[in-house]
C-alpha positions, 0 to 999 in steps of 0.5 A: 496476509501471506505467511509461511505456512498457508494464505489467510483472510480475516474472516468478517466474525475476527477469526483468521481463516486458512485456505487449507480449510476452504480450499476458496481462492482469495479475491484480489483485484490488481489494477493498472493503468498508464503506460511508462516506455522503458528507456532503451526499450520503446516496445515495452512499457510499465503501468504508470499506477497499479492497485492492489485491492482485497476483495470481501474487505474492499481494502487497498493493499497496495498502490504504486504511482511511477508517474509523478506528472498524474499528481497534483500536488508537489512531492512531500518532501520529508525532513529529518527521515532517519527520525520518522523511521525511528518511530516504531509501528506499535507507537505509531498505531497508538497516535491519534489523528491529530497525532498523525497530522502533526507528522506530516507538519513535522517532518514535511515541508 
């Protein structure tokens, strides 16, 4: 997690540890594969998929899929996009698994 005063990570004991204290680089792994050519510039390409993983917790930080042909299922079409975005993060975090599943039924195809 990055903030304006430095880089921090969640210590297993629960406290935030600053890199300024320990001067230890964070093990962050960036994985990418595949190649999608850039239109008009065949000598350049960008990856079809990228992931960023935080090493200590093995937590997925980012995931980007740029080639839909890699998916077995069709794209998830969201109905009433504005109503879904109106749900605050705080409210969403309080949802249980069933409520989250119902969001897919309510706003999906």
